[in-house]
C-alpha positions as CSV (number, residue, x, y, z in Angstrom):
1,X,24.8,-53.0,-16.1
2,X,26.8,-52.8,-13.4
3,X,27.1,-48.8,-13.5
4,X,23.5,-48.6,-13.6
5,X,22.9,-50.8,-10.6
6,X,25.9,-48.6,-8.5
7,X,24.1,-45.5,-9.5
8,X,21.1,-46.8,-8.4
9,X,22.2,-47.9,-5.2
10,X,24.4,-44.8,-4.5
11,X,21.2,-42.8,-5.5
12,X,19.0,-44.6,-2.9
13,X,21.6,-44.2,0.0
14,X,22.2,-40.3,-0.4
15,X,18.7,-39.1,-0.2
16,X,18.1,-36.2,1.0
17,X,17.2,-35.8,4.6
18,X,15.0,-33.3,6.7
19,X,15.9,-30.1,6.3
20,X,18.0,-28.4,8.9
21,X,17.5,-25.2,10.7
22,X,19.9,-22.4,9.4
23,X,22.1,-21.1,11.9
24,X,23.2,-17.6,12.2
25,X,26.9,-17.1,11.3
26,X,29.6,-17.4,13.7
27,X,30.9,-14.1,15.4
28,X,34.3,-12.9,14.3
29,X,37.0,-13.2,16.3
30,X,37.9,-10.1,16.1
31,X,34.0,-8.5,16.5
32,X,34.0,-11.0,19.8
33,X,37.5,-9.1,20.9
34,X,36.3,-6.1,20.9
35,X,33.0,-6.9,22.5
36,X,35.0,-8.1,25.2
37,X,37.2,-5.3,25.9
38,X,34.3,-3.1,25.6
39,X,32.5,-5.2,28.7
40,X,35.6,-4.8,30.7
41,X,36.5,-1.4,30.3
42,X,32.6,-0.8,31.7
43,X,33.5,-3.0,34.7
44,X,36.2,-1.2,35.1
45,X,34.2,2.1,35.0
46,X,31.5,0.6,37.5
47,X,34.3,-0.4,39.9
48,X,35.7,3.3,39.9
49,X,32.6,4.5,40.4
50,X,31.7,2.0,43.6
51,X,35.4,2.9,45.0
52,X,34.5,6.5,44.7
53,X,30.9,6.2,46.7
54,X,32.9,4.5,49.0
55,X,35.7,6.8,49.8
56,X,32.7,9.3,50.2
57,X,31.0,7.3,52.6
58,X,34.4,6.7,54.4
59,X,34.8,10.9,54.2
60,X,30.9,11.1,55.7
61,X,31.8,9.1,58.5
62,X,34.9,10.9,59.8
63,X,33.6,14.2,59.1
64,X,30.3,13.3,61.3
65,X,32.7,11.7,64.3
66,X,35.0,15.1,63.8
67,X,31.8,16.6,64.7
68,X,30.3,14.9,67.4
69,X,33.4,14.8,69.4
70,X,33.8,18.7,68.9
71,X,30.3,18.9,70.1
72,X,30.7,16.2,73.1
73,X,33.6,18.8,74.3
74,X,31.0,21.8,73.8
75,X,28.7,19.5,76.0
76,X,31.1,18.8,78.9
77,X,31.8,22.6,79.0
78,X,27.9,23.1,79.3
79,X,28.1,25.7,76.2
80,X,25.2,22.9,74.2
81,X,22.1,21.5,74.5
82,X,21.7,17.8,75.3
83,X,19.8,17.6,72.1
84,X,22.3,19.0,69.5
85,X,24.9,16.4,70.9
86,X,22.4,13.8,70.2
87,X,21.3,15.1,67.0
88,X,25.3,14.7,66.1
89,X,25.2,10.9,67.2
90,X,22.6,10.2,64.9
91,X,24.3,12.2,61.7
92,X,27.2,9.4,62.7
93,X,25.0,6.8,62.8
94,X,23.3,7.9,59.5
95,X,26.7,8.0,57.9
96,X,27.6,4.7,59.2
97,X,24.3,3.4,57.7
98,X,24.9,4.9,54.6
99,X,28.5,3.5,54.1
100,X,27.2,0.0,54.8
101,X,24.2,0.4,52.2
102,X,26.6,1.9,49.6
103,X,27.6,-0.6,46.2
104,X,30.8,-2.4,47.1
């Protein structure tokens, strides 16, 4: 009799509850590590590309500045029209704007 009451009591308290949603299996550490390494490589490549863009912008600014200096000397000697010098100054401004707009 005791066993019957015990079984009845245990079966009543261990009744199944509502079904839980099935969860996806956890990502394996090795697979996650490979994924993180790949993401790091992509970020490093993007950083290198951004550095190259900045360097190219700096070179463009320097070239425009040197051209403007050269044309200013020619303007002072009377061998150049004012419009040409103004165009060179605009090139310097455009190069500076491109440098500030380039990704960093």
